Structure formats: C-alpha cells, structure tokens
C-alpha positions in Angstrom: 135.9 53.3 116.2 132.9 51.0 116.8 131.6 50.9 120.3 132.0 47.5 122.1 129.4 45.9 124.3 130.0 42.8 126.4 126.9 40.7 127.0 127.0 38.0 129.7 124.1 35.7 130.2 123.8 31.9 130.7 121.0 31.7 128.2 122.1 31.8 124.6 118.7 33.1 123.4 119.1 36.1 125.6 122.6 36.8 124.4 121.5 36.5 120.8 118.5 38.8 121.2 120.6 41.5 123.0 123.4 41.2 120.4 120.9 41.7 117.6 119.6 44.9 119.2 123.2 46.1 119.9 124.2 45.4 116.3 121.2 47.2 115.0 122.4 50.3 117.0 125.8 50.0 115.2 127.8 48.6 118.1 130.0 45.5 118.2 128.6 42.8 120.6 130.7 40.1 122.3 128.6 37.5 124.1 129.6 35.0 126.8 127.5 32.3 128.4 130.1 31.7 131.1 130.5 34.4 133.7 133.9 32.9 134.8 135.4 33.8 131.4 134.2 37.4 131.7 136.6 38.3 134.6 139.8 37.9 132.6 138.2 39.5 129.5 137.1 42.5 131.5 140.6 42.9 133.0 142.3 42.9 129.6 139.8 44.8 127.4 137.9 48.1 127.5 134.2 48.0 126.8 131.7 50.8 126.3 128.9 48.9 127.9 128.6 45.7 130.0 125.2 43.9 130.2 124.9 41.2 132.8 122.4 38.6 133.9 121.6 39.0 137.5 121.4 35.3 138.2 124.2 33.1 136.8 126.7 30.6 138.2 129.5 32.2 140.2 130.4 34.9 139.6 126.8 36.0 139.2 125.8 39.4 137.7 126.0 41.1 141.1 129.5 39.8 141.8 130.6 40.8 138.3 129.2 44.3 138.6 131.2 44.7 141.8 134.3 43.5 140.1 133.8 45.8 137.1 133.7 48.8 139.5 137.1 47.7 141.0 138.8 47.3 137.6 141.0 50.1 136.4 140.0 49.8 132.7 136.2 49.4 133.1 135.5 51.1 136.4 133.5 53.9 134.7 131.8 51.7 132.1 128.0 51.6 132.3 126.8 48.3 133.7 123.3 47.1 133.0 121.8 44.2 135.0 118.9 42.2 133.6 116.7 39.9 135.6 113.3 38.3 136.0 113.8 38.4 139.8 110.5 39.4 141.4 111.9 40.3 144.8 111.6 44.0 145.7 115.2 44.0 147.0 116.7 42.8 143.7 116.9 46.3 142.2 118.5 47.7 145.4 121.0 44.8 145.4 121.9 45.6 141.8 122.4 49.3 142.3 124.5 48.7 145.5 126.8 46.4 143.4 127.4 49.2 141.0 124.8 48.8 138.2 124.0 51.9 136.2 120.7 50.5 135.1 118.5 47.6 136.1 116.0 46.0 133.7 113.5 43.6 135.1 110.7 41.6 133.5 107.6 42.0 135.7 105.2 40.6 133.1 102.1 38.7 134.3 99.8 36.5 132.3 97.2 39.2 132.2 99.6 42.0 131.1 98.4 42.1 127.5 
C-alpha cells in the first residue's frame, strides 16, 4: 500500500513543491489550501505523514498539530511544521503543539 501524506499550506506553490518531492519518494500526496477542510479529513482518514504550514487562517498549523495529537486515528502520525517565522520561540511553540519536526527558512540575502 502506498504511503499517504497530507500537505496543508495556504500557498499553492508550496503545496505543489512538497507534493512533487513526496511523489518522487513514492508516496501519495493530498494537498489542501484550506486548513478548515483538514480537520474533517484528518478525523476520517489515516495518514502516514502530515505537513503543516505554521501560519495559516484558523486553524493554523499549531492548532492543527494539537488537534492531530488528540485524534484517535492520527495521534501517532508524524507532523512536520514548516515556516519562515524568524522568532526564536516559533520552534518551541511548534514542538509544544506536537510537531515531530520543524523546518524553518532562515535564509538571508547574503546566504549564497
């Protein structure tokens, strides 16, 4: 059975990019731009991985991570939060919410 990944980000380009990577790895990607749609989907379906944008309309990635940890079917599913949030507390907030991994983009203009 093919592994299923749920990707939730309010930017379509980000969803598309992550879905391509996930597909290249042989996994089935389901993408959503609306975090509100994700709650029902997560309650009714088992996923092997959930990738969430940290900052979205309610529920945001932090709220969704907390909800995933309360759901019977996906409580043990790895949750990855992605963000360009530059606050030092963002990573701690993500892990406190139940994230398994937190990716942040800390690029600067002079990084290359």
